[in-house]
N, CA, C and O atoms as a DFTB+ gen file, in Angstrom:
584 C
 N C O
     1  1       0.845      -1.179       0.006
     2  2      -0.010      -0.026       0.015
     3  2       0.883       1.225      -0.014
     4  3       1.777       1.332       0.826
     5  1       0.685       2.171      -0.934
     6  2       1.488       3.401      -0.954
     7  2       1.248       4.241       0.314
     8  3       0.158       4.246       0.884
     9  1       2.298       4.941       0.725
    10  2       2.171       5.773       1.908
    11  2       3.102       6.986       1.839
    12  3       4.026       7.020       1.027
    13  1       2.855       7.967       2.686
    14  2       3.689       9.169       2.747
    15  2       5.052       8.737       3.346
    16  3       5.110       7.985       4.318
    17  1       6.102       9.222       2.753
    18  2       7.478       8.865       3.240
    19  2       7.976       9.878       4.301
    20  3       8.605       9.489       5.286
    21  1       7.681      11.200       4.083
    22  2       8.088      12.192       5.031
    23  2       7.413      13.549       4.677
    24  3       6.972      13.755       3.546
    25  1       7.347      14.437       5.644
    26  2       6.905      15.781       5.406
    27  2       8.064      16.551       4.811
    28  3       9.134      16.630       5.415
    29  1       7.863      17.125       3.621
    30  2       8.943      17.837       2.953
    31  2       8.910      19.323       3.294
    32  3       9.918      19.881       3.727
    33  1       7.752      19.975       3.102
    34  2       7.648      21.403       3.389
    35  2       6.198      21.846       3.560
    36  3       5.258      21.150       3.175
    37  1       6.056      23.021       4.148
    38  2       4.767      23.680       4.297
    39  2       4.861      24.963       3.459
    40  3       5.818      25.723       3.609
    41  1       3.906      25.207       2.600
    42  2       3.931      26.411       1.727
    43  2       3.022      27.477       2.324
    44  3       1.917      27.195       2.785
    45  1       3.516      28.700       2.302
    46  2       2.773      29.855       2.775
    47  2       2.866      30.987       1.744
    48  3       3.961      31.418       1.384
    49  1       1.716      31.460       1.278
    50  2       1.702      32.551       0.320
    51  2       1.679      33.863       1.065
    52  3       0.874      34.041       1.979
    53  1       2.562      34.806       0.685
    54  2       2.724      36.085       1.357
    55  2       2.785      37.179       0.307
    56  3       3.110      36.926      -0.853
    57  1       2.464      38.413       0.729
    58  2       2.603      39.567      -0.189
    59  2       4.013      40.143      -0.082
    60  3       4.583      40.528      -1.103
    61  1       4.593      40.217       1.112
    62  2       5.904      40.810       1.327
    63  2       6.890      39.684       1.608
    64  3       7.051      39.260       2.753
    65  1       7.548      39.201       0.555
    66  2       8.427      38.048       0.666
    67  2       9.634      38.389       1.569
    68  3      10.032      37.574       2.402
    69  1      10.196      39.559       1.406
    70  2      11.390      39.933       2.217
    71  2      11.088      39.952       3.682
    72  3      11.857      39.426       4.487
    73  1       9.929      40.578       4.058
    74  2       9.580      40.697       5.445
    75  2       9.296      39.347       6.072
    76  3       9.731      39.079       7.192
    77  1       8.573      38.498       5.365
    78  2       8.259      37.149       5.844
    79  2       9.552      36.326       6.003
    80  3       9.725      35.607       6.986
    81  1      10.444      36.447       5.023
    82  2      11.702      35.720       5.082
    83  2      12.527      36.140       6.285
    84  3      13.089      35.304       6.992
    85  1      12.595      37.449       6.509
    86  2      13.364      37.964       7.691
    87  2      12.777      37.471       8.986
    88  3      13.528      37.190       9.920
    89  1      11.455      37.353       9.087
    90  2      10.790      36.828      10.296
    91  2      11.251      35.377      10.568
    92  3      11.635      35.038      11.688
    93  1      11.203      34.520       9.506
    94  2      11.544      33.133       9.747
    95  2      13.047      32.924       9.942
    96  3      13.455      32.004      10.651
    97  1      13.875      33.770       9.318
    98  2      15.294      33.679       9.534
    99  2      15.589      34.086      10.982
   100  3      16.474      33.519      11.621
   101  1      14.828      35.092      11.505
   102  2      14.942      35.498      12.862
   103  2      14.629      34.406      13.861
   104  3      15.162      34.402      14.970
   105  1      13.758      33.467      13.470
   106  2      13.418      32.331      14.323
   107  2      14.554      31.269      14.316
   108  3      14.599      30.388      15.175
   109  1      15.452      31.379      13.339
   110  2      16.529      30.394      13.254
   111  2      16.532      29.554      12.011
   112  3      17.421      28.721      11.835
   113  1      15.555      29.745      11.131
   114  2      15.558      28.948       9.850
   115  2      16.643      29.512       8.962
   116  3      17.024      30.674       9.102
   117  1      17.141      28.706       8.056
   118  2      18.171      29.099       7.158
   119  2      17.672      29.064       5.710
   120  3      16.971      28.134       5.309
   121  1      18.039      30.078       4.939
   122  2      17.619      30.144       3.566
   123  2      18.319      29.081       2.772
   124  3      19.549      29.041       2.735
   125  1      17.533      28.181       2.108
   126  2      18.086      27.144       1.318
   127  2      18.185      27.604      -0.175
   128  3      19.066      27.163      -0.913
   129  1      17.278      28.479      -0.575
   130  2      17.312      28.998      -1.928
   131  2      16.180      30.004      -2.169
   132  3      15.176      30.029      -1.457
   133  1      16.381      30.821      -3.187
   134  2      15.364      31.784      -3.616
   135  2      15.340      31.786      -5.124
   136  3      16.384      31.800      -5.776
   137  1      14.130      31.771      -5.679
   138  2      14.048      31.738      -7.138
   139  2      12.669      32.172      -7.624
   140  3      11.674      32.109      -6.901
   141  1      12.654      32.609      -8.864
   142  2      11.356      32.870      -9.535
   143  2      10.948      31.558     -10.185
   144  3      11.793      30.782     -10.632
   145  1       9.637      31.320     -10.232
   146  2       9.143      30.107     -10.863
   147  2       7.933      30.415     -11.703
   148  3       7.008      31.099     -11.266
   149  1       7.952      29.896     -12.932
   150  2       6.836      30.055     -13.845
   151  2       6.953      28.976     -14.906
   152  3       7.965      28.279     -14.993
   153  1       5.920      28.847     -15.703
   154  2       5.984      27.911     -16.813
   155  2       4.935      26.821     -16.726
   156  3       4.134      26.766     -15.793
   157  1       4.965      25.952     -17.734
   158  2       3.934      24.907     -17.858
   159  2       3.823      24.004     -16.638
   160  3       2.730      23.640     -16.204
   161  1       5.019      23.643     -16.083
   162  2       4.977      22.727     -14.908
   163  2       4.175      23.330     -13.778
   164  3       3.216      22.720     -13.305
   165  1       4.549      24.519     -13.335
   166  2       3.870      25.087     -12.172
   167  2       2.406      25.461     -12.493
   168  3       1.534      25.349     -11.632
   169  1       2.150      25.897     -13.710
   170  2       0.748      26.229     -14.087
   171  2      -0.085      24.997     -13.971
   172  3      -1.224      25.055     -13.507
   173  1       0.462      23.867     -14.389
   174  2      -0.298      22.590     -14.304
   175  2      -0.510      22.177     -12.885
   176  3      -1.609      21.768     -12.510
   177  1       0.544      22.277     -12.069
   178  2       0.402      21.779     -10.680
   179  2      -0.575      22.635      -9.864
   180  3      -1.421      22.091      -9.153
   181  1      -0.471      23.939      -9.955
   182  2      -1.348      24.828      -9.159
   183  2      -2.620      25.191      -9.782
   184  3      -3.501      25.752      -9.131
   185  1      -2.756      24.876     -11.092
   186  2      -4.020      25.173     -11.778
   187  2      -4.301      26.584     -12.082
   188  3      -5.458      26.992     -12.188
   189  1      -3.227      27.370     -12.229
   190  2      -3.369      28.809     -12.557
   191  2      -2.534      29.100     -13.785
   192  3      -1.306      29.125     -13.705
   193  1      -3.201      29.329     -14.958
   194  2      -2.445      29.576     -16.179
   195  2      -1.648      30.894     -16.105
   196  3      -2.109      31.875     -15.522
   197  1      -0.446      30.897     -16.704
   198  2       0.381      32.086     -16.817
   199  2       0.789      32.681     -15.442
   200  3       0.878      33.899     -15.284
   201  1       1.026      31.812     -14.481
   202  2       1.380      32.270     -13.168
   203  2       2.907      32.528     -13.091
   204  3       3.689      31.940     -13.838
   205  1       3.290      33.401     -12.188
   206  2       4.685      33.657     -11.890
   207  2       4.779      33.987     -10.413
   208  3       4.025      34.812      -9.898
   209  1       5.695      33.345      -9.750
   210  2       5.870      33.664      -8.304
   211  2       7.360      33.619      -7.999
   212  3       8.166      33.099      -8.770
   213  1       7.685      34.175      -6.864
   214  2       9.032      34.095      -6.354
   215  2       8.909      33.294      -5.030
   216  3       8.027      33.554      -4.211
   217  1       9.795      32.342      -4.856
   218  2       9.743      31.532      -3.683
   219  2      11.081      31.569      -2.912
   220  3      12.154      31.757      -3.485
   221  1      10.960      31.383      -1.597
   222  2      12.155      31.230      -0.760
   223  2      11.905      29.949       0.045
   224  3      10.848      29.792       0.657
   225  1      12.847      29.069       0.041
   226  2      12.816      27.824       0.798
   227  2      13.706      28.044       2.042
   228  3      14.856      28.466       1.923
   229  1      13.155      27.752       3.233
   230  2      13.899      27.882       4.487
   231  2      13.821      26.535       5.179
   232  3      12.789      25.868       5.103
   233  1      14.885      26.118       5.851
   234  2      14.937      24.880       6.597
   235  2      15.510      25.154       7.985
   236  3      16.347      26.042       8.147
   237  1      15.062      24.389       8.994
   238  2      15.677      24.471      10.297
   239  2      17.066      23.903      10.264
   240  3      17.388      23.134       9.358
   241  1      17.926      24.260      11.239
   242  2      19.270      23.787      11.258
   243  2      19.380      22.273      11.272
   244  3      20.401      21.760      10.815
   245  1      18.400      21.519      11.766
   246  2      18.499      20.058      11.785
   247  2      18.150      19.470      10.445
   248  3      18.174      18.246      10.319
   249  1      17.825      20.252       9.429
   250  2      17.538      19.772       8.112
   251  2      16.158      19.203       7.970
   252  3      15.886      18.541       6.969
   253  1      15.266      19.421       8.914
   254  2      13.910      18.860       8.861
   255  2      13.092      19.506       7.781
   256  3      13.633      20.091       6.843
   257  1      11.783      19.403       7.911
   258  2      10.828      19.902       6.951
   259  2      11.012      21.411       6.747
   260  3      11.304      22.137       7.698
   261  1      10.846      21.868       5.538
   262  2      11.104      23.236       5.160
   263  2       9.833      24.054       5.182
   264  3       8.732      23.504       5.172
   265  1       9.988      25.418       5.212
   266  2       8.920      26.346       4.991
   267  2       9.191      27.003       3.652
   268  3      10.260      27.567       3.418
   269  1       8.190      26.917       2.770
   270  2       8.282      27.544       1.449
   271  2       7.422      28.818       1.491
   272  3       6.207      28.738       1.670
   273  1       8.047      29.981       1.328
   274  2       7.353      31.211       1.219
   275  2       7.206      31.545      -0.244
   276  3       8.178      31.474      -0.996
   277  1       5.986      31.915      -0.672
   278  2       5.710      32.183      -2.089
   279  2       5.014      33.514      -2.182
   280  3       4.084      33.804      -1.430
   281  1       5.490      34.340      -3.138
   282  2       4.806      35.630      -3.376
   283  2       4.497      35.687      -4.872
   284  3       5.400      35.601      -5.705
   285  1       3.203      35.833      -5.207
   286  2       2.804      35.835      -6.594
   287  2       3.002      37.183      -7.247
   288  3       2.595      38.221      -6.726
   289  1       3.635      37.137      -8.397
   290  2       3.808      38.282      -9.267
   291  2       2.613      38.399     -10.207
   292  3       2.119      39.489     -10.494
   293  1       2.165      37.225     -10.676
   294  2       0.911      37.151     -11.440
   295  2       0.326      35.766     -11.188
   296  3       1.062      34.780     -11.150
   297  1      -0.933      35.690     -11.025
   298  2      -1.845      36.800     -10.868
   299  2      -1.660      37.449      -9.512
   300  3      -0.969      36.915      -8.644
   301  1      -2.286      38.612      -9.335
   302  2      -2.196      39.286      -8.036
   303  2      -2.666      38.360      -6.949
   304  3      -3.547      37.526      -7.157
   305  1      -2.063      38.516      -5.774
   306  2      -2.455      37.674      -4.618
   307  2      -3.865      38.155      -4.129
   308  3      -4.298      39.285      -4.357
   309  1      -4.488      37.252      -3.482
   310  2      -5.834      37.521      -2.843
   311  2      -5.612      37.650      -1.357
   312  3      -5.140      36.707      -0.720
   313  1      -5.940      38.795      -0.787
   314  2      -5.685      38.948       0.659
   315  2      -6.508      38.006       1.515
   316  3      -7.682      37.759       1.235
   317  1      -5.915      37.506       2.511
   318  2      -6.596      36.726       3.525
   319  2      -6.869      37.595       4.705
   320  3      -6.659      38.805       4.618
   321  1      -7.319      37.063       5.796
   322  2      -7.565      37.777       7.021
   323  2      -6.326      37.780       7.910
   324  3      -5.967      36.744       8.469
   325  1      -5.661      38.941       8.051
   326  2      -4.453      38.929       8.903
   327  2      -4.767      38.729      10.366
   328  3      -3.860      38.490      11.164
   329  1      -6.018      38.821      10.735
   330  2      -6.460      38.627      12.125
   331  2      -7.185      37.318      12.339
   332  3      -7.919      37.172      13.316
   333  1      -6.991      36.349      11.432
   334  2      -7.684      35.038      11.529
   335  2      -7.457      34.406      12.906
   336  3      -6.354      34.429      13.452
   337  1      -8.517      33.855      13.429
   338  2      -8.448      33.178      14.761
   339  2      -8.222      31.685      14.474
   340  3      -8.407      31.195      13.360
   341  1      -7.822      31.014      15.515
   342  2      -7.514      29.566      15.422
   343  2      -8.727      28.742      14.991
   344  3      -8.560      27.613      14.529
   345  1      -9.925      29.266      15.127
   346  2     -11.141      28.507      14.776
   347  2     -11.466      28.624      13.284
   348  3     -12.341      27.904      12.803
   349  1     -10.805      29.489      12.548
   350  2     -11.108      29.599      11.098
   351  2     -10.552      28.389      10.371
   352  3      -9.485      27.883      10.719
   353  1     -11.271      27.929       9.367
   354  2     -10.848      26.777       8.606
   355  2      -9.570      27.103       7.831
   356  3      -9.337      28.244       7.434
   357  1      -8.767      26.088       7.633
   358  2      -7.582      26.218       6.842
   359  2      -6.319      26.047       7.754
   360  3      -6.426      25.744       8.943
   361  1      -5.164      26.250       7.154
   362  2      -3.911      26.174       7.862
   363  2      -3.852      27.258       8.938
   364  3      -3.874      28.441       8.597
   365  1      -3.783      26.919      10.167
   366  2      -3.825      27.973      11.216
   367  2      -2.479      28.295      11.821
   368  3      -2.285      29.413      12.297
   369  1      -1.532      27.357      11.825
   370  2      -0.227      27.697      12.376
   371  2       0.855      26.799      11.849
   372  3       0.574      25.728      11.311
   373  1       2.071      27.213      11.995
   374  2       3.299      26.488      11.682
   375  2       4.001      26.338      13.024
   376  3       4.236      27.336      13.706
   377  1       4.346      25.103      13.422
   378  2       4.885      24.891      14.776
   379  2       6.377      24.562      14.732
   380  3       6.868      23.833      13.871
   381  1       7.059      25.140      15.704
   382  2       8.533      24.858      15.873
   383  2       8.824      24.563      17.327
   384  3       8.259      25.172      18.236
   385  1       9.722      23.607      17.524
   386  2      10.253      23.444      18.879
   387  2      11.467      24.409      19.007
   388  3      12.306      24.516      18.113
   389  1      11.506      25.089      20.150
   390  2      12.543      26.080      20.376
   391  2      13.313      25.757      21.668
   392  3      12.874      24.933      22.470
   393  1      14.455      26.411      21.856
   394  2      15.234      26.125      23.067
   395  2      15.028      27.150      24.192
   396  3      15.315      26.843      25.349
   397  1      14.538      28.359      23.882
   398  2      14.343      29.370      24.904
   399  2      13.124      30.202      24.488
   400  3      13.263      31.260      23.874
   401  1      11.942      29.713      24.829
   402  2      10.668      30.316      24.399
   403  2      10.601      31.811      24.829
   404  3      10.276      32.670      24.009
   405  1      10.896      32.105      26.060
   406  2      10.727      33.470      26.517
   407  2      11.679      34.421      25.768
   408  3      11.268      35.527      25.416
   409  1      12.889      34.038      25.525
   410  2      13.817      34.877      24.772
   411  2      13.340      35.157      23.356
   412  3      13.506      36.265      22.844
   413  1      12.745      34.148      22.722
   414  2      12.257      34.320      21.366
   415  2      11.001      35.218      21.398
   416  3      10.856      36.123      20.577
   417  1      10.134      34.961      22.322
   418  2       8.919      35.811      22.450
   419  2       9.292      37.272      22.678
   420  3       8.694      38.155      22.065
   421  1      10.281      37.553      23.559
   422  2      10.750      38.872      23.836
   423  2      11.335      39.541      22.601
   424  3      11.054      40.708      22.326
   425  1      12.160      38.790      21.850
   426  2      12.805      39.321      20.666
   427  2      11.760      39.652      19.575
   428  3      11.846      40.687      18.914
   429  1      10.794      38.766      19.407
   430  2       9.742      38.978      18.447
   431  2       8.872      40.168      18.843
   432  3       8.425      40.922      17.979
   433  1       8.628      40.343      20.154
   434  2       7.860      41.504      20.615
   435  2       8.614      42.773      20.299
   436  3       7.997      43.768      19.920
   437  1       9.928      42.775      20.440
   438  2      10.721      43.955      20.119
   439  2      10.637      44.324      18.646
   440  3      10.801      45.485      18.271
   441  1      10.379      43.324      17.823
   442  2      10.199      43.498      16.372
   443  2       8.762      43.845      16.002
   444  3       8.452      44.043      14.827
   445  1       7.878      43.918      17.005
   446  2       6.500      44.273      16.760
   447  2       5.520      43.084      16.578
   448  3       4.376      43.287      16.172
   449  1       5.957      41.884      16.870
   450  2       5.116      40.698      16.741
   451  2       4.667      40.249      18.110
   452  3       5.493      39.967      18.977
   453  1       3.332      40.179      18.318
   454  2       2.789      39.867      19.623
   455  2       2.222      38.469      19.752
   456  3       2.032      37.763      18.761
   457  1       1.953      38.080      20.988
   458  2       1.353      36.827      21.295
   459  2      -0.129      36.871      20.897
   460  3      -0.778      37.909      21.025
   461  1      -0.655      35.741      20.416
   462  2      -2.077      35.609      20.104
   463  2      -2.856      35.517      21.437
   464  3      -3.914      36.129      21.585
   465  1      -2.331      34.763      22.376
   466  2      -2.974      34.598      23.673
   467  2      -1.903      34.861      24.737
   468  3      -1.469      35.997      24.933
   469  1      -1.487      33.789      25.420
   470  2      -0.434      33.880      26.411
   471  2       0.488      32.683      26.291
   472  3       0.388      31.882      25.362
   473  1       1.403      32.583      27.271
   474  2       2.330      31.462      27.333
   475  2       1.697      30.432      28.226
   476  3       1.398      30.712      29.387
   477  1       1.488      29.240      27.701
   478  2       0.847      28.179      28.501
   479  2       1.830      27.055      28.767
   480  3       2.831      26.876      28.072
   481  1       1.490      26.297      29.821
   482  2       2.356      25.163      30.175
   483  2       1.490      23.907      30.198
   484  3       0.398      23.903      30.766
   485  1       1.995      22.837      29.569
   486  2       1.213      21.598      29.468
   487  2       1.938      20.520      30.308
   488  3       3.036      20.083      29.963
   489  1       1.295      20.106      31.415
   490  2       1.726      18.978      32.228
   491  2       3.232      18.970      32.545
   492  3       3.861      17.911      32.534
   493  1       3.793      20.118      32.820
   494  2       5.227      20.266      33.164
   495  2       6.137      19.629      32.093
   496  3       7.246      19.191      32.398
   497  1       5.664      19.586      30.856
   498  2       6.468      18.991      29.783
   499  2       6.741      20.050      28.725
   500  3       7.867      20.145      28.235
   501  1       5.749      20.842      28.362
   502  2       5.888      21.868      27.338
   503  2       5.466      23.222      27.770
   504  3       4.465      23.366      28.472
   505  1       6.184      24.208      27.381
   506  2       5.753      25.614      27.480
   507  2       5.521      26.065      26.040
   508  3       6.357      25.821      25.170
   509  1       4.399      26.715      25.789
   510  2       3.995      26.960      24.392
   511  2       3.291      28.291      24.267
   512  3       2.609      28.749      25.184
   513  1       3.473      28.905      23.105
   514  2       2.821      30.200      22.799
   515  2       2.581      30.281      21.295
   516  3       3.331      29.724      20.495
   517  1       1.502      30.999      20.931
   518  2       1.267      31.361      19.582
   519  2       1.692      32.804      19.356
   520  3       1.310      33.677      20.135
   521  1       2.471      33.082      18.312
   522  2       2.876      34.447      17.941
   523  2       2.312      34.759      16.596
   524  3       2.401      33.934      15.687
   525  1       1.716      35.957      16.428
   526  2       1.205      36.354      15.100
   527  2       2.331      37.106      14.411
   528  3       2.726      38.185      14.853
   529  1       2.853      36.530      13.313
   530  2       3.942      37.102      12.582
   531  2       3.455      37.936      11.427
   532  3       2.297      38.355      11.433
   533  1       4.288      38.200      10.429
   534  2       3.907      39.041       9.314
   535  2       2.701      38.480       8.589
   536  3       2.540      37.266       8.471
   537  1       1.843      39.390       8.099
   538  2       0.680      39.017       7.341
   539  2      -0.271      38.091       8.030
   540  3      -1.053      37.389       7.389
   541  1      -0.205      38.088       9.359
   542  2      -1.167      37.286      10.119
   543  2      -0.764      35.822      10.344
   544  3      -1.517      35.067      10.959
   545  1       0.398      35.419       9.860
   546  2       0.829      34.060      10.028
   547  2       0.992      33.740      11.548
   548  3       1.681      34.443      12.287
   549  1       0.337      32.674      11.949
   550  2       0.464      32.247      13.333
   551  2       1.556      31.200      13.450
   552  3       1.537      30.181      12.759
   553  1       2.514      31.466      14.340
   554  2       3.649      30.529      14.548
   555  2       3.518      30.004      15.939
   556  3       3.473      30.775      16.898
   557  1       3.457      28.717      16.068
   558  2       3.413      28.018      17.372
   559  2       4.847      27.736      17.820
   560  3       5.612      27.117      17.081
   561  1       5.214      28.177      19.004
   562  2       6.527      27.988      19.519
   563  2       6.407      27.114      20.774
   564  3       5.595      27.420      21.647
   565  1       7.179      26.054      20.885
   566  2       7.062      25.157      22.011
   567  2       8.471      24.815      22.551
   568  3       9.373      24.476      21.785
   569  1       8.633      24.911      23.860
   570  2       9.856      24.590      24.528
   571  2       9.693      23.425      25.430
   572  3       8.799      23.469      26.275
   573  1      10.486      22.357      25.334
   574  2      10.348      21.191      26.203
   575  2      10.931      21.604      27.591
   576  3      12.043      22.124      27.675
   577  1      10.171      21.365      28.638
   578  2      10.631      21.749      29.934
   579  2      10.705      20.585      30.911
   580  3      11.266      20.717      31.999
   581  1      10.148      19.459      30.529
   582  2      10.130      18.328      31.475
   583  2      11.083      17.232      31.072
   584  3      11.184      16.218      31.761
């Protein structure tokens, strides 16, 4: 029976590619590559004729699953809700395990990115928080404490 072999990446469409890239690099991801993409292959896969986008692939230092940021040059992007709550349908957050949650939350706050709620603790094992990043992207940050 065919099955999934691994999670390769999560794709996020953004309007400001440079700002979103800087946010994720600030979390510790590393830029793997940046390129423009267009042509028959991508038009077929995404179902949008004559599309053109610029993408940035970012990976965590451990080489795990990547984050693909994509910004469309054509057609124009369609704005989503930058204030989407966790109850809205669709991809709600991208999660990362971190080594110092409070330091990251403080640094992101200094850059103007705030908590969605608060910092919670789960059974003395995890400390976790949701941060709303650029363009409303919710990033889940979790630190193992137990």
